[in-house]
C-alpha positions as CSV (number, residue, x, y, z in Angstrom):
1,X,29.0,52.4,-47.6
2,X,31.0,54.5,-50.5
3,X,34.7,54.6,-50.7
4,X,34.4,58.3,-49.6
5,X,32.7,57.2,-46.6
6,X,35.3,54.7,-45.7
7,X,38.1,57.2,-46.1
8,X,36.6,59.3,-43.3
9,X,36.4,56.3,-40.7
10,X,39.3,55.2,-38.5
11,X,42.1,53.1,-39.9
12,X,41.3,50.2,-37.9
13,X,37.6,50.3,-39.1
14,X,38.8,50.7,-42.6
15,X,40.7,47.4,-42.4
16,X,37.9,45.6,-40.9
17,X,35.4,46.6,-43.6
18,X,38.1,45.7,-46.3
19,X,38.5,42.3,-44.8
20,X,34.8,41.9,-44.6
21,X,34.4,42.7,-48.3
22,X,37.1,40.4,-49.3
23,X,35.6,37.3,-50.9
24,X,36.1,34.0,-48.9
25,X,38.0,31.0,-50.7
26,X,36.6,27.8,-49.7
27,X,38.4,24.5,-50.5
28,X,36.0,22.7,-52.7
29,X,36.9,19.5,-51.2
30,X,36.2,21.1,-47.8
31,X,32.4,20.9,-48.0
32,X,32.6,17.1,-49.1
33,X,34.9,16.3,-46.0
34,X,32.4,17.9,-43.7
35,X,29.3,16.2,-45.1
36,X,31.2,12.8,-45.1
37,X,32.1,13.5,-41.3
38,X,28.4,14.6,-40.6
39,X,27.2,11.3,-42.3
40,X,29.7,9.1,-40.6
41,X,28.7,10.4,-37.0
42,X,26.4,8.0,-35.3
43,X,23.0,9.5,-34.6
44,X,21.8,9.2,-30.9
45,X,18.7,7.0,-30.8
46,X,15.6,8.0,-29.1
47,X,16.3,5.9,-25.9
48,X,19.8,7.4,-25.4
49,X,18.3,11.1,-26.1
50,X,15.5,10.5,-23.5
51,X,17.7,9.0,-21.0
52,X,20.1,12.2,-21.4
53,X,16.9,14.4,-21.1
54,X,15.6,12.4,-17.9
55,X,18.8,12.6,-16.1
56,X,19.6,16.4,-17.0
57,X,19.9,18.3,-13.9
58,X,16.9,20.9,-13.7
59,X,16.5,23.8,-11.4
60,X,12.8,23.9,-10.3
61,X,11.7,27.1,-8.2
62,X,8.6,26.5,-6.1
63,X,6.9,29.0,-3.9
64,X,7.4,28.4,-0.2
65,X,3.6,27.1,0.1
66,X,3.8,24.8,-3.1
67,X,7.1,23.5,-1.4
68,X,5.3,22.6,1.8
69,X,2.2,21.0,-0.3
70,X,4.7,18.9,-2.2
71,X,6.6,17.7,1.3
72,X,3.3,17.0,2.9
73,X,2.3,15.0,0.0
74,X,5.3,12.7,0.2
75,X,5.0,12.3,3.7
76,X,1.4,11.2,3.2
77,X,2.7,8.6,0.6
78,X,5.1,7.3,3.1
79,X,2.7,7.0,5.9
80,X,0.0,5.2,3.5
81,X,2.8,2.6,2.3
82,X,3.8,2.3,5.9
83,X,0.3,1.1,6.8
84,X,0.4,-1.5,4.0
85,X,2.9,-3.2,6.3
86,X,2.6,-4.5,9.9
87,X,5.0,-3.8,12.6
88,X,6.9,-7.2,11.8
89,X,7.6,-5.9,8.2
90,X,5.3,-8.6,6.4
91,X,2.4,-7.4,4.4
92,X,-0.9,-8.1,5.6
93,X,-1.6,-10.8,2.9
94,X,1.7,-12.7,4.4
95,X,0.1,-12.2,8.1
96,X,-1.1,-15.4,10.0
97,X,-4.8,-15.5,10.5
98,X,-5.2,-14.1,14.2
99,X,-8.6,-14.0,15.6
100,X,-9.4,-10.5,16.7
101,X,-11.7,-9.6,19.9
102,X,-14.1,-7.3,18.8
103,X,-15.6,-6.1,22.1
104,X,-13.2,-6.9,24.6
105,X,-13.8,-5.0,27.8
106,X,-10.7,-6.0,29.9
107,X,-7.1,-4.8,29.5
108,X,-5.1,-7.0,26.8
109,X,-2.6,-7.5,29.4
110,X,-4.3,-10.4,30.7
111,X,-3.9,-14.0,29.5
112,X,-6.5,-15.8,27.3
113,X,-8.4,-19.0,28.7
114,X,-9.6,-22.0,27.2
115,X,-13.4,-22.1,27.3
116,X,-15.2,-25.3,26.6
117,X,-18.4,-24.7,24.4
118,X,-20.9,-27.5,24.7
119,X,-24.2,-28.2,23.0
120,X,-27.0,-30.8,23.3
121,X,-27.8,-32.0,19.9
122,X,-27.8,-35.8,19.5
123,X,-29.8,-35.6,16.0
124,X,-27.2,-33.2,14.5
125,X,-24.7,-34.0,11.8
126,X,-22.4,-31.1,11.9
127,X,-22.0,-28.4,14.7
128,X,-19.4,-25.5,14.9
129,X,-19.1,-22.5,16.9
130,X,-18.9,-19.1,15.5
131,X,-18.4,-15.7,16.9
132,X,-16.5,-12.6,17.1
133,X,-13.4,-14.4,17.8
134,X,-13.0,-16.4,14.8
135,X,-14.8,-14.0,12.3
136,X,-18.0,-15.9,12.3
137,X,-16.2,-18.4,10.2
138,X,-18.4,-21.7,10.1
139,X,-15.4,-23.9,9.3
140,X,-13.0,-22.2,11.8
141,X,-14.1,-24.1,15.2
142,X,-15.9,-27.4,14.4
143,X,-17.5,-29.1,17.4
144,X,-16.7,-32.9,18.0
145,X,-19.7,-35.3,18.8
146,X,-19.5,-37.1,22.0
147,X,-21.0,-40.6,23.0
148,X,-23.8,-38.8,25.1
149,X,-25.1,-36.9,22.1
150,X,-23.3,-33.5,23.2
151,X,-21.0,-31.7,20.7
152,X,-18.0,-29.9,22.2
153,X,-15.2,-27.7,21.2
154,X,-12.5,-25.6,23.1
155,X,-11.6,-22.1,22.1
156,X,-8.8,-20.1,23.8
157,X,-10.4,-16.5,24.3
158,X,-8.9,-13.4,25.8
159,X,-10.7,-11.6,28.8
160,X,-13.5,-9.7,27.6
161,X,-17.1,-10.1,26.3
162,X,-17.6,-12.2,23.4
163,X,-20.7,-12.8,21.1
164,X,-21.2,-16.1,19.4
165,X,-23.5,-18.9,18.3
166,X,-23.7,-22.6,17.5
167,X,-24.1,-23.6,13.9
168,X,-26.0,-26.8,13.6
169,X,-26.5,-28.4,10.3
170,X,-26.0,-24.9,8.7
171,X,-28.7,-23.4,11.1
172,X,-27.4,-20.7,13.6
173,X,-28.9,-21.1,17.2
174,X,-27.9,-19.6,20.2
175,X,-26.4,-21.4,23.2
176,X,-29.5,-22.4,25.4
177,X,-27.2,-22.4,28.7
178,X,-25.9,-18.9,28.2
179,X,-27.4,-15.3,28.2
180,X,-28.8,-13.9,25.1
181,X,-26.9,-11.2,23.3
182,X,-28.4,-7.9,22.4
183,X,-30.0,-7.8,18.8
184,X,-27.1,-7.4,16.4
185,X,-29.4,-5.7,13.8
186,X,-29.6,-8.7,11.6
187,X,-32.1,-10.6,13.5
188,X,-29.7,-13.2,14.4
189,X,-30.0,-14.7,17.9
190,X,-26.7,-14.8,19.5
191,X,-25.2,-15.7,23.0
192,X,-22.8,-13.8,25.1
193,X,-19.8,-15.1,27.1
194,X,-17.6,-13.0,29.3
195,X,-14.3,-14.3,29.9
196,X,-12.4,-13.2,33.1
197,X,-8.6,-13.9,33.3
198,X,-5.9,-13.4,35.8
199,X,-3.2,-10.7,34.9
200,X,-0.1,-12.0,33.6
């Protein structure tokens, strides 16, 4: 812009242009003071910067369908986490071992009854009773040898139909004095007992 062009402008614009053309005088020590202040300032470490970034408020806009899907996912996670704990607040690992009736046909509002299991096996060294009431665990319900050569044990069973066997010296045999259970698909000969009960 030439001086002739400048004289044709408004006086206020002329003053602004003249001020813009004037050289700026900087104190030589000002630059050094500024650099010293920058060097003295503590640089934020990575953790501080990450924490500030992490907790920085954000605005996220989702379409309604995506919002609904996210809410359903969170509810699903809550349900799955809730299923990991039983009603009393303890995790399943902390629960006491409670026998479960697999095929009970009577209401669970009836009292359990103590059933005596007896097997005549005078030559046996070890006898146990296994069934759907103890998870087929051969160590759960050992029988006791009686002087007459029989083996007996007592089991508290809820009303219903229960499938069981005796384990005689590590061999599964069915109770000869009880009805035969239907084939379990594993070729195992089991017995069945139906426990009745008085309503509580």
